N, C-alpha and C positions, 0 to 999 in steps of 0.2 A: 688421523683420529680413529679410523677403521682398525689400522694396526695396533692401535694403544688399546683398543677394545679386546683384540683377540689376545694381546699380552697378559691383560688383567684375567681374561678367562683361563689362560693356562695356569698363571698362580694360583686361582680360585681352587681349579681342579687340583693342583698339586697340594694345597693346604687341607681340601677335602679328603684326599688320599691320607694325609698323615693323621687327620682326626679318626679315620677308619681304624688305621693302625693302632692309635691311642685306645681305642675301644675295645681292639682285640686283645692287646696286651695287658689291659686293665684286669681281664679275667685272670690273670696269673700275677697280679699286683706287680705289673711292671709297666714300663713307657718308652716311649722313643727318645724322651728328653728334651723335645722341642717345644713343648708348650709354655714354658716361662723363660726360655732363653732369648738371647739378644739377636740372633740372626734372623727369624720372622719380622720382628719390629723394625730391625734396621733396613730390611728389604723393603717394608711398605714405606718408610720414610724416604728411601732413595728413589721409589717409584713416584712418589707425590713431589719430589724435587725434579724428577725427570718431566713429569707433566708441566710444572712451572717453567722449566727451560723451553717446552715445545710451545707454550703461549707467547715466547719472547722471540722465536725463531725469525721473525721479519724486521727486528730492530738492525740497527746500524754496527752494533757490536760483535760481528759476525766472528771474529778470531776468538775472542772471550767466551762466546757462546760455544764455539766448536770445541774449544777444549774442557770446558765443563760438561758438555755433551759426552765426550770421549770419556771423561773419569766416571761420569755416572753409569755409562754402560758397561764399563770395565767392573764396576762395584756391582752392578746388578747381575752380571754373569758369575760373578764370585758367590753371591748370596744363593744364587739359583742352583749352582753347582753343589753347595753344600746341603742345602736342604733336599735336594734328589738324592746325595749320597745316603743321608740320614734315612731318608724314607726307604730306599732299597735295604740297607742294613738293617731296619727294623722289620721288614719283611722277611728278609732271610733268617733272623732270629727266631721270630715267630714259627717259621717253618721248621727250622732245624732244632731249635731247643724245646718248643712248645709243642711241636707235631702237629701244626696247623697245617693241612695239606695244599690249601689253595691260597695262601698269604701272598707269594709272589705273583701269581697270576692274577689274582683279585687286584693288586696294585697297578700291574700293567694294563688290565682291562679298564681300570680307572682313568688312568693317564691317556688313554685312546680316546677319551670323550671330547678331547679337543678337537678332533677331526669329524666329531658327530654333528651333521648340519641341525638337526632338532636341538641337541642340547646347546649349539650357537645360537639358534633361535630365541630360546628360553633364556639364555644368559642375557642377551641383548634387551630382552623384553623386561627382565628384571630389573637391569641398570637404568633403562630408560624410565622406567616407573619409581626410581629412587629420588627422594626428597632431599634436596641439598643441605637441609638442616636436621635431617633425621638420624644424624650422629650425635645429637645432644641428649643428654639424658632428660627424661620427662620432668623429674622432679626438681634436679640442682641447675638443669639447662647447661651443664657444661660438656665437654667432649667425652665420650665412653670410648676408650682403648683398650679395655680389658673384658674379662667374662662379663656377661650381662643377662638380664630376662627380658625378653620380647613379648608384645602382645602381638600375635600373628595378624589379627584382623584390621587392628587401627595403625600397625606398624610403628608402635611406640617402644622404646628401650629405657631401662633403669640400670644403674650402678647395682651390684648387689648389696651394697651398704644404703642405697636410696631406696630400696624396694620395701617400704614399711606400710603399715595399715593407717589410713588415714583419720581413721576414728579411735583406734586404741593405741596407736603408734609403735605396735609390736613389729619386730622384724619379721617378715614372711618368705624370706628367698628360699626356707628349708621347706616351705609348703606352698611354693608358686604354683604347682598344678591345680590347686584346690582354690587358690586364690581368685578374686573378681574385681573387674575394672568398670567402673560406670562411665560409659561413654559420654554420658549427658554432662556430668558434673567434673568427669575428671579424675574421680576419687579412687584409691585403693582399698581394697578391703581383704582383712584375712577371712578365712572361711567361716568364723561365728559372726563376724559383723555381717558379713554378706549375706548370711542367712536373715538376721535382724531388719536388714534394709531391703530385702528381696531381690538382690543384684544375682545374677546366674554367675557362676563361677566357671573357670577354665579360660581356655584361650592362649594360654602363655606357654613358651618354650625356653629351655636354657641354650644361651648362645656361648659357644667355646671361644677361647682367645683367638684362634685362628679364623673362625668364622667371623668375628669381629673385625681382624685385620682385613680379611675379603671384603667384608661390607664396606669399610673404610676407604678401600681403593675404589670401589664402586662409585662412593660417594665423590671422591677426587675426580674420578673420570668424569663425572656429570657435571662438576664444577668447570673442569677445563672445558668441555662442551659449550657450556652456557658463556664462558669467558671468550672462547675463539668466535662465537656466533654473534656476540655483542661488538667483539672487536671489528669483524668484519662488516658489521652493519654500520658502525662509527665511520669506517673508512670509506665505505662505498656512498655513505650519504655526504661524507666532506667531499669526495671526488665529483659527485654529482653537482653540489653547489658550487664547486670551484668552476667546473665546466659551464654552469650556467653563467658564471660571472664574466668568462671569457667570450661566451657567444653574445653576451649583452653589449661588449665592447665594439662601438663603431667609430670611424674615422671618416669625417665630413672634411674634405679638402676643397678651399676656395680661397683663391688669389695666394696660394702658398702657405696658408694659415690651416692648421689641423685642429679641429673639435673634437675630443673624446668624450664620449657619451657612455660610460660603462659601469659596470658592477652596481645597476640600479635595481632597488627593491629585493635586495638579498637580505633575507631573513635568517640569519644563523642562528643556531642554539647556543647554551652556555657553552657547549663543549667546543663550539668551533669559533667563538668569539675571539679568543686571543689569536688564533690561526689567521683569521681574516681581517683584523683590524687594521694591520699595516697597509695591506693592499687597498682596504677601501678607502683609508685615508689619503693615500697617494693617488688613486682614482678620483676622489672627489676634489683634491686639489687641481689636478691637470684640468678636470672639468671646468672648474671655476675659471681658471686662467683662460682657458679656451674659449668660454662664453664671452668673457671680457672683450678679448681680441676679436671675436666675430661681432660683437654689437658696436665695438669702434670703426670697424670696417663698414657696417651697415650705415652709420652715421656719416662716414665720410661720403658715402655714396649719395645721400640725401641732401648734402649741402648744395647751395647754388654754385653756379659756374664761377670759377676764378680766374682772373688774368693770368697769364704766363709771366715770368720775370721779365722776359725782353720786352712786353707789350707794356708792362708798368714803367720800366725804364723810358721807354719811346713816349709815353704818354708825360712823363715829367719832364723830358726835352722839349715837347710841344707846349708846355705850361698849363695843361688841363688840370684845373682844379681837383683836387681831391675828393671834396664834398659834393661834386656835380654828378648828376645822375648818368651813367655812362648807357648810351642807348646801343641797340644792336648795329644802327647805321653807322654811328661814330666808330664803332669797332671794326666794322667792315672797312671803312676807309681808312683807319689807321693800318690795318692788315694790307690794304691795297698799297699803301704808299711802301711799307715796307717789302713787299713782293717787287716793286719796281726798283727799289734801291739796290 
């Protein structure tokens, strides 16, 4: 997960460098051409797919995952190479054609931020504070994947076409710096309506497409972290409950009979019920059978003394009535006669 964080930071720095070049070239009515091309978007999609594979690395389908992982890594390397080359060409173009003396130096200086500990700490802080649902538009509640407008304090985002005044329904994306957001009611106001309702204006910023892609990758990283954390907690809880069931299994050996008293009082959650139901059923069945055998053995031990088959045969030969009471003296007499014979 830590390496995934560093990877996202590298891509974030690269996108910020390209945005800086876009701003510089826009003064000359030029651009790098990357703002609306497919490479940045495909890179982001591959990164999200890469995170999805990372969340399944502990499954049994290791061969399939290995092939998919290799394919994703190859695609990521390709798109990163394309973006880096375009950024370098844009910096070279600004320096040679438009006489911007520090374009290449500024680009390389920006790229070295990936090794800055302070920048790394700030990036981790911003990623950890990211809400996993903050990629949704505040107005239409659908994912924002393009340029948008953000309220910096409340960290809410709107599509450009969704940024309209809640009172007069006018589009206000072109006057977003003077627009207002009522944090209590969640209403957007144009400058005129904001004055009428006494709501302070400002607090918005424009988010470029590459900035939004970087933000979406941070959201995906936060979701990966939450998924792995939940998965680890589920597996640990399952293992702990299973070990508890094994420790509760006891073997009681008496006269060649084994009574199993296991898996008692295991209160599994819904997510574990299917996993332990078969084991619990088998344990309960074995316990019932063993208890019945144990009770039968105790019952046999509590019965009165019975005559041995040879003594019964001798009793019949001596014509002792079966309904007469057999006293201990009579038994001793019969045993003495048998021993003499």
